C-alpha positions in Angstrom: 91.9 176.6 1.9 88.2 175.9 2.3 86.2 173.0 0.9 84.9 175.0 -2.1 88.4 175.8 -3.4 89.4 172.2 -2.9 86.5 171.0 -5.1 87.5 173.6 -7.7 91.1 172.3 -7.7 89.9 168.7 -8.0 87.6 169.5 -10.9 90.3 171.4 -12.7 92.7 168.4 -12.4 90.0 166.1 -13.7 89.1 168.4 -16.5 92.8 168.7 -17.5 93.2 165.0 -17.6 90.0 164.5 -19.6 91.0 167.1 -22.1 94.6 165.8 -22.6 94.1 162.1 -22.5 91.5 160.4 -24.8 91.3 157.2 -22.7 90.5 159.1 -19.6 87.7 160.9 -21.5 86.3 157.6 -22.6 86.5 156.2 -19.1 84.7 159.3 -17.8 82.0 158.8 -20.4 81.6 155.2 -19.5 81.3 156.0 -15.8 78.6 158.6 -16.5 76.7 156.1 -18.6 76.9 153.5 -15.8 75.6 156.0 -13.3 72.7 157.0 -15.6 71.9 153.3 -16.1 71.9 152.6 -12.4 69.6 155.6 -11.8 67.2 154.5 -14.4 67.1 151.0 -13.0 66.4 152.3 -9.5 63.7 154.6 -10.9 62.0 151.8 -12.8 62.1 149.6 -9.8 60.6 152.3 -7.6 57.8 153.0 -10.1 57.0 149.3 -10.7 57.7 147.5 -7.4 54.5 145.8 -6.2 55.5 146.4 -2.6 55.1 150.1 -3.2 51.7 151.2 -1.8 51.0 153.6 -4.7 51.8 151.0 -7.3 49.6 148.5 -5.4 46.7 151.0 -5.5 47.2 151.6 -9.2 47.2 147.9 -9.9 44.1 147.4 -7.8 42.3 150.2 -9.6 43.2 148.9 -13.0 42.0 145.4 -12.0 38.7 146.7 -10.6 38.1 148.7 -13.8 38.9 145.6 -16.0 36.6 143.4 -13.9 33.7 145.9 -14.2 34.2 146.0 -18.0 34.2 142.2 -18.2 31.0 142.0 -16.1 29.3 144.5 -18.4 30.4 142.5 -21.5 29.1 139.3 -19.9 25.8 140.9 -19.1 25.5 142.1 -22.7 26.2 138.6 -24.0 23.5 137.1 -21.6 21.0 139.6 -22.9 21.6 139.0 -26.5 21.2 135.2 -26.1 
C-alpha cells in the first residue's frame, strides 16, 4: 500500500463520518473556519507589519507624499497673506 492509497482511505473514512454524523460535520466546519481565520491573521500581519521592508518603504513613500502636499499648502497660505 503506497502513501497515495493511504490518504484516499483516510479521506474516505473522514468523509463517511462527516456524512453520517452531524456533530462531526459541524466540528469539521469549525476547524476549517479556524484555519481560514488563522491564515487571514497571518496574511494581515505580513502585509501590515512595520518590520517588513516593503511595508516600511510604502509607509515612507506615503509620508513623503503627505509632507510635500503639506509644504505646498503652507506655501499657498503664505502667498495669499
